[in-house]
N, C-alpha and C positions, 0 to 999 in steps of 0.2 A: 779181557774183562772191562766192563764199563768203568770209566774213570771216576774215582772219588774226588769230585771237584773241590771239596773242602781241603783235602790234603794238598792239592795243587795251589789253592789260594793261600794257605798258611805258609807254604814254601816261598811264596812271593811276598810275604809279610802283610797280607791282606786280612781283613776281618770278615767273618761269616755271620750273616744275620739269620737267626734261627726262629722258626715259628713253632708253636706248641699246640698239639691236638689232643683235646680231651672229649670232644663230641664224637660219639661212636658211630660215625657214618662215613662211607667212602665218598659221598658227594661233597661234604664239607671239607674233607681232606683234599679233594680235587680242586675245589674253589680256592682254598688256601694256597695250593701249589701254583696257582696262576697269578699270585699277587706279588711275586718278585723275591720271595725268600730264597736263600741259598740252600737251606735244609729245613726239614720239618720233622719234629719229634713226636711220635705217638706215645702218649703217657699211659703206661700200663700199671703204674704204681698207685697214683691217687686219682686217676681218671676212671671212667666206667667202661673201659675198653677191654674186651676179652681177646683171645688169640685169633679166632676166626675173623672178628671184626678188624683187628689190626692188619691181617693179610689183605682184606678188601681195601683198607685205607692205603696200604702200600701200593695197591693196584691203581687207586685214584691218583696218588702222587706220581706214579710212573708215566702219566700222560705228559709229564714235563721232565726237565733235566734236574729238578730239585732232588737233593740227596735225602733218602729215607732213613731216619734214626728212630730209635725206641728207647724209652726209659723203662727198664724192667722192674718188676716188683721188688726183687731182692737179688743178692749175690748167690744165685742158685744156678748150677750148670744146666738144669732142665729148662729154665726160662731163657737163659742166654743162648744155648745152642738152638733152641726151637725158633727164636725170633731171628737169629742169623740165617737159619735155613729158609725163613720166609722172605729174606732179601734185605734185611736191615744192613745199612752201610756203616752204622755206628751204634754203639750201645752206651747208654748212660746208666750207671749203677749206683743206687743209693747206699748211704751209710757205710762207706769204706773208711775204716778207722786205723788200720795197721798195714804195714808192708805185706804181711802174710795174707791178708784179705785181698790186697791189690794183686799179689802174685796168683792167688786162686782165681780171681776175675780174669786175668790175662790168660791163664792156662786153659780155662773153659772156652775161651774165644778163639784159640789158635789150634790149627791142626798139628799133629806130630811132625817133626820132633820138638816143636816149640811149645806144644801144649797137648791137650788130650781131647780136643773137640772131635766128636764123632762125625763121620762122613755121611751126609745125606742132605745136600743143599737143594731140596726139592723145587722150591721156587727161585732160590738165589741163582742157580745156574741158568735159569731161563731169563731172569731179569738182568743178571750181570754178564753172562756169557759162558761159553763152553770151557774156557780156561779158568773158571772161578777158583777151583781148588788150588791151582798153582799160585794164584796171586792174592787170595783172600787174606792170608796172614799179614801181608804188607799193607793192604788197602783198607781193611776194616779199622774204624776208629774206636778205641777203647777209652772210655771216659768215666773214671770213678768220681763220685760226688764227695765233696769236702763240706761237711755240714755239722760237725760235732767238735767239742773241745778236745776229745781224744785225737781226732784227725789232725787238728791244728798242732798238737804236740808231736805227732808223727809225720808232719808234712814233708820233710826232706826225705824220709824213708819211703813214703808213698810215691813221691815224685821221681825218685831215682829207680823205681821198679822198671826193669826192661819191659817194653810193650805198652806202657802207659803213654798214650799220645796226648791226652788233654785231661783236664779236670773240670768239674762243673760245681760251682758254688750254689748250694741251696740256702738262700738267705733266711728263709723262715725258720728252718731247723737250726741254722747257725745262730740266729737271734735267740732262740730258746736256750740253746746251750750256753750262751754268754749272758743269760739273765735278762734278756730284753724281750719286748713284745714281738711276736712273730709277724713279720711283714716284708714285702718287697720294697725296693728303693729305700734302703735303710739310711737314716741320718744319725742313729744312735752311735756314739763314739766307739764303744767296744766292737761293734759289728763293722763299722767303717774301717777301723784299724785292722781287723782280722782280714777283711777283703783285700786291703792293701798288702798285708803280710803274705797272703796267698799269691797274689799276682807277682810280687817280687821274687818269691820262691820259684814260681813257674819260670820266670825269666832266667834264673840261675841254672835251672835244670833243662832248659830247652823244651818245656812242656807248654802246650797251649792252655791259656786260662779262659774258662767260660763261666757265665753267670746268668741267672734268671732275673729279668727286670719287668716292672709293670708298665713303664713308659719309654717312649723314644728318647726323651730328655735325659733320663737316668742312664739309658744305654749308651748315649754319647759320652756321658761322664765316665762310664766304665771303660769305654774304648780309649778315652784319653789317659786313663790310668794304666792301660796295657792289656786289657781283656781283648781276646781275638775271636770269641764266640759269644754272641749276645742274643738272648732270647727276648722277643717282644711279647710279653703277656701270654695269652692263649686264645684259641678260637672262641671259647665260651665267654671269656672276659671281653674280647672285642665285640662280640655280639651283644652282650648285656650293656656295655657302655654306649654303643652306637644307638641301640634301641632306646635307652633311657634319654639320650641326648635328643633324639627325634621327638619322643613323647613330650619331653619338657618344652621343646620349641613350640609344639602345638598347644600345650596347656598354658604356656607362659608362666610356668612355675617349676619348681624342682621336681624331677622325676622321683617316683617312690620305689623304683626297682631295686633289687638286691644284686650287688656286683660280686661275682665269685672272688675268693681270696687269692686265687692263683691264676 
């Protein structure tokens, strides 16, 4: 089976730099894959990506050694099994609030006897290799999102769930849950404290902590705090920011474009 480079990096204590794909084309996924990211996550929750487009985006990513991840729309076995069959090497799942939900996530992603994932890795066996079924349970990254007040209360229970490799902080939803304005790169005290609480709990349980960021500067702060999976904005945000910067340079004034929130 093709090596999951992120798991190898984490064993060495290294940090993985993740990119985020919300533009529904294989070409932009391919372009992003050639920019030096360790992994790229296809966003099927808040992006405008459907399943067939996600498959083509994975094909674009596979022109490189970048690891293909997906954020699924929900903790639903149908979504999870199908995107794993398409070749996702990791799944990020939103709104995991309890140990029972984390256990359900893990079970849907693992073949028996460790779970109940149905066999049918149609593209995964082509991308990963003929021994996919023997190694998938150990190599696929399962990453619940921590983004609610309930999840914070159940943090230790979620992190101690067998099969949870990493967690992913959704700063905007976490901000809403804590009574703050939803945004990335938070400086509001309740969210900053929660983010630190999460990374410290991850260290106790030997789970990788991941977080979504808007800027490289904030990502470096999160790495210093102990996060080992950091996302740099998204393809659409990078596009909008760079386009606005170039237009502003020509007009010699502030650009009037709208920057995506995520």
